[in-house]
GUGUGU-272970 format. One record per residue (C-alpha): residue in three letters; x negated, y negated, z. Coordinates in Angstrom, 3 decimals, m for minus. Each point is the difference from the previous one (the first is absolute). Layout:
<recs>
+---------+----------+----------+----------+
: residuo :     east :    north :       up :
+---------+----------+----------+----------+
:     ala :        X :        Y :        Z :
...
+---------+----------+----------+----------+
</recs>
This chain:
<recs>
+---------+----------+----------+----------+
: residuo :     east :    north :       up :
+---------+----------+----------+----------+
:     met :    0.033 :    0.044 :   m0.161 :
:     ser :   m1.378 :   m3.495 :   m0.708 :
:     ile :    0.678 :   m3.463 :    1.528 :
:     lys :    2.788 :   m2.070 :   m1.035 :
:     leu :   m0.684 :   m3.527 :   m1.278 :
:     his :    3.261 :   m2.050 :    0.572 :
:     arg :    0.018 :   m2.820 :   m2.640 :
:     cys :    2.006 :   m2.205 :   m2.009 :
:     pro :    1.793 :    1.520 :   m2.986 :
:     phe :   m1.787 :   m2.057 :   m2.780 :
:     thr :   m2.990 :    2.530 :   m0.517 :
:     phe :   m0.548 :   m1.645 :   m3.384 :
:     val :   m1.202 :   m3.367 :    1.534 :
:     his :   m3.664 :   m0.021 :    0.776 :
:     tyr :   m0.707 :   m3.744 :   m0.261 :
:     arg :    0.164 :   m1.492 :    3.538 :
:     ser :    1.790 :    3.068 :    1.490 :
:     his :   m0.559 :    0.675 :    3.477 :
:     cys :    1.199 :    3.450 :   m0.279 :
:     tyr :   m1.959 :    0.627 :   m3.001 :
:     glu :   m3.135 :   m1.041 :    1.744 :
:     val :    0.394 :    2.709 :    2.565 :
:     gln :    0.816 :    2.657 :   m2.466 :
:     gln :   m2.898 :   m0.701 :   m2.170 :
:     ala :   m2.449 :    0.317 :    3.241 :
:     leu :    1.838 :    3.274 :    0.440 :
:     asp :   m0.770 :    0.939 :   m3.463 :
:     gln :   m3.584 :   m1.103 :    0.159 :
:     gln :   m0.771 :    2.088 :    2.960 :
:     gly :    1.646 :    3.162 :   m1.384 :
:     ile :    2.690 :   m0.009 :    2.673 :
:     asp :    2.951 :    2.216 :   m0.958 :
:     tyr :    3.221 :   m1.690 :    1.026 :
:     asp :    3.736 :   m0.145 :   m1.121 :
:     val :    1.534 :   m3.230 :   m0.943 :
:     val :    3.355 :   m0.873 :    1.708 :
:     lys :    1.710 :   m2.989 :   m1.603 :
:     gln :    1.894 :   m2.347 :    2.272 :
:     pro :    2.507 :   m2.549 :   m0.760 :
:     phe :   m1.631 :   m3.415 :   m1.136 :
:     leu :    2.738 :   m2.317 :    1.378 :
:     pro :    1.563 :   m0.443 :    2.282 :
:     arg :   m2.232 :    1.200 :    2.541 :
:     ser :    3.006 :    1.059 :    2.324 :
:     arg :    0.254 :    3.112 :   m2.401 :
:     arg :   m3.307 :    1.400 :    1.141 :
:     lys :    1.462 :    2.026 :    2.757 :
:     asp :   m2.365 :    2.910 :   m0.681 :
:     val :   m3.052 :   m2.288 :    0.572 :
:     glu :    1.527 :   m1.704 :    2.915 :
:     arg :    0.657 :    3.322 :    1.693 :
:     leu :   m3.597 :    1.177 :   m0.649 :
:     ser :   m2.027 :   m3.132 :    0.774 :
:     gly :    2.435 :   m2.206 :    1.946 :
:     gln :   m0.134 :   m2.869 :   m2.715 :
:     arg :    1.228 :   m0.288 :   m3.692 :
:     leu :   m3.309 :   m1.225 :   m1.537 :
:     leu :   m1.788 :    2.034 :   m2.836 :
:     pro :   m2.321 :    1.924 :   m0.647 :
:     val :    0.090 :    2.425 :    2.656 :
:     ile :   m1.962 :    3.166 :    0.304 :
:     glu :    1.603 :    3.005 :    1.342 :
:     phe :   m2.196 :    2.890 :    1.118 :
:     glu :    0.722 :    3.660 :    0.072 :
:     asp :    0.687 :    0.055 :    3.648 :
:     gly :    2.448 :   m2.834 :   m0.238 :
:     ser :   m2.100 :   m2.727 :    1.507 :
:     val :   m0.255 :   m3.235 :   m2.104 :
:     tyr :   m2.570 :   m2.644 :   m0.895 :
:     arg :    0.952 :   m3.679 :   m0.940 :
:     glu :   m1.974 :   m3.119 :   m0.442 :
:     glu :   m0.231 :   m2.568 :   m2.597 :
:     ser :   m0.895 :    1.564 :   m3.236 :
:     ala :   m3.502 :   m1.377 :   m0.350 :
:     glu :   m0.792 :    1.461 :    3.375 :
:     met :    1.531 :    3.183 :   m0.929 :
:     ala :   m2.090 :    0.308 :   m3.263 :
:     ala :   m3.090 :   m1.235 :    1.777 :
:     thr :    0.547 :    2.889 :    2.664 :
:     ile :    0.644 :    2.456 :   m2.773 :
:     met :   m3.163 :   m0.954 :   m1.988 :
:     ser :   m2.256 :    0.145 :    2.965 :
:     gly :    1.167 :    3.420 :    0.723 :
:     arg :    1.679 :   m0.751 :    3.404 :
:     leu :    3.591 :    1.027 :   m0.756 :
:     asp :   m0.160 :    3.312 :    2.135 :
:     ala :   m1.055 :   m2.377 :    2.947 :
:     lys :    3.379 :   m1.768 :   m0.393 :
:     arg :    1.537 :    3.497 :    0.043 :
:     ala :   m1.473 :    0.590 :    3.270 :
:     ala :    0.761 :   m3.388 :    1.370 :
:     ala :    3.599 :    0.444 :   m0.962 :
:     thr :    0.467 :    3.233 :    1.859 :
:     ser :   m1.703 :   m1.278 :    3.220 :
+---------+----------+----------+----------+
</recs>
């Protein structure tokens, strides 16, 4: 089972897309993931994201054990590119 990337539904938008920035980092690091498209607007329709992470912002990474990781997309991408994604999983479960 791979991690899940909860992101906006506009997977074709690459320019200045916060969700794409995180997805691209996962791709570049060879991390297996499934994309879970969430409603773009209104944010109130993001019930699954809110249930998982306690908020409605995207992107959100859901680990296999059900824990989640959410920061601003630039920080998420930097964490992934530096190989520290597993540290975020450990922090989310403690």
